[in-house]
C-alpha positions as CSV (number, residue, x, y, z in Angstrom):
1,M,103.7,102.5,124.5
2,K,106.4,101.2,122.0
3,R,107.5,103.2,119.0
4,I,105.8,101.1,116.2
5,P,102.3,101.1,117.4
6,L,102.6,104.9,118.1
7,I,103.7,105.3,114.6
8,G,100.7,103.1,113.6
9,V,98.3,105.4,115.5
10,G,99.7,108.3,113.5
11,I,99.4,106.7,110.0
12,V,95.8,105.2,110.7
13,V,94.4,108.4,112.1
14,G,96.1,110.6,109.4
15,H,94.8,108.2,106.7
16,T,91.3,108.2,108.1
17,L,91.1,112.1,108.1
18,T,92.6,112.3,104.8
19,V,90.2,109.8,103.3
20,V,87.4,111.9,104.7
21,W,88.7,115.0,103.1
22,H,89.6,113.4,99.9
23,L,86.0,112.2,99.3
24,M,84.6,115.6,100.5
25,V,86.8,117.2,97.9
26,L,85.7,114.6,95.4
27,A,82.0,115.4,96.3
28,Q,82.6,119.0,95.6
29,L,84.6,118.4,92.4
30,R,82.3,115.7,90.8
31,G,79.0,116.4,92.7
32,A,78.4,112.8,92.4
33,L,78.7,111.9,96.3
34,S,76.1,112.7,99.1
35,I,77.3,113.2,102.6
36,G,75.8,109.8,103.5
37,Q,78.1,108.3,100.8
38,V,81.1,110.2,102.0
39,V,80.5,108.8,105.6
40,L,79.8,105.1,104.3
41,F,82.9,105.0,102.0
42,S,84.9,106.6,104.8
43,V,83.9,103.9,107.4
44,L,84.4,101.1,104.7
45,I,87.8,102.2,103.7
46,N,88.9,102.7,107.2
47,L,87.2,99.6,109.0
48,L,90.3,97.3,109.0
49,P,92.9,99.9,109.7
50,L,90.9,101.4,112.6
51,T,90.3,97.8,113.9
52,A,94.0,97.2,114.0
53,L,94.3,100.2,116.5
54,V,92.1,98.3,118.9
55,V,93.4,95.0,118.6
56,P,96.1,94.2,121.4
57,W,99.3,94.4,119.2
58,P,101.4,92.3,121.5
59,Q,99.0,89.3,121.5
60,F,97.8,89.6,118.0
61,A,100.7,91.1,116.1
62,R,100.1,89.0,112.8
63,L,96.5,89.9,112.7
64,T,97.4,93.3,113.2
65,G,99.9,93.3,110.4
66,W,97.4,91.8,108.1
67,F,94.7,94.5,109.1
68,L,97.2,97.2,108.1
69,L,98.8,95.6,105.0
70,V,95.8,94.3,103.1
71,P,93.6,97.5,103.2
72,F,96.5,100.0,102.7
73,G,97.9,97.8,100.0
74,L,94.5,97.8,98.1
75,G,94.1,101.5,98.4
76,L,97.6,102.1,97.2
77,T,97.0,99.8,94.2
78,I,93.5,101.2,93.4
79,G,94.2,104.8,94.3
80,G,97.7,104.9,92.8
81,Y,96.6,103.7,89.5
82,A,93.4,105.9,89.3
83,H,95.1,108.9,90.6
84,F,98.5,108.7,89.2
85,L,98.7,106.2,86.1
86,S,95.4,106.1,84.6
87,N,94.1,108.0,81.7
88,S,91.0,108.9,83.6
89,P,89.7,112.4,84.7
90,D,90.7,111.3,88.3
91,N,94.4,111.4,87.3
92,V,96.1,114.4,89.2
93,F,98.2,115.3,86.2
94,R,95.3,115.4,83.6
95,M,92.8,117.2,85.7
96,A,91.3,120.4,84.3
97,A,92.1,123.3,86.6
98,G,89.5,124.5,88.9
99,E,88.6,125.5,92.6
100,W,88.9,122.1,93.8
101,T,91.7,120.8,91.8
102,T,94.6,121.6,94.4
103,P,93.1,120.2,97.3
104,Y,92.3,116.9,95.3
105,R,95.9,116.8,94.2
106,V,97.1,117.3,97.8
107,S,94.6,114.8,99.4
108,A,95.4,112.3,96.7
109,T,99.2,112.7,97.2
110,L,98.8,112.4,101.0
111,L,96.8,109.2,100.5
112,L,99.5,107.8,98.5
113,L,102.2,108.4,101.1
114,L,100.0,107.3,103.9
115,Q,99.0,104.1,102.1
116,L,102.9,103.4,101.5
117,S,103.6,104.0,105.1
118,G,100.8,101.7,106.1
119,C,102.1,98.9,103.8
120,W,105.5,99.4,105.3
121,L,104.0,99.4,108.9
122,G,102.0,96.2,108.2
123,W,104.9,94.6,106.5
124,R,107.2,95.4,109.6
125,V,104.6,94.2,112.0
126,L,104.2,91.0,110.1
127,K,108.0,90.3,109.9
128,T,108.7,90.7,113.7
129,K,109.6,87.7,115.5
130,S,108.4,88.8,118.9
131,T,106.6,91.5,120.6
132,N,109.6,93.0,121.9
133,Q,110.7,94.0,118.5
134,L,107.8,96.4,118.0
135,D,109.8,99.4,119.1
C-alpha cells in the first residue's frame, strides 16, 4: 500500500473515533443528545470520508480527494468557528469549568487537527498528476 492512502486511513479512522467521542462528551456536557442522535450525527459527519476509504484510490483519485476535502473543510470551518472563535458556550476558551470540560477541549482540538490533516490530504490527492505520485 502506498504511503498517502495509509495516512488517509489513519486520518479518517482517527476522525471517526474522535467525532464519536466528541459527541458523547457533548451529550454528557449539555444533556441535549441521545445515543441515537450521537450515532446518527456520527454517521452523517463521517459518511464521505469513510466512503473515500473504500473507493479505489488509483482509479478514482479525484473523487477520493473531493470526498476528503469537502467534509473535512466543512467540519474545519464550522467546528473551528464554533469551538475556537465564536462567543458561544461551545468555545473551548470560554467554557465554564466542569467534569466534562477537559475531555470536550481535548476532543475539539483533536478534531481541529484531524480536519486540517484531512484537508491537506484531500488537496494532496487532488493535486497528484498520476496515481504513482500517491506515495
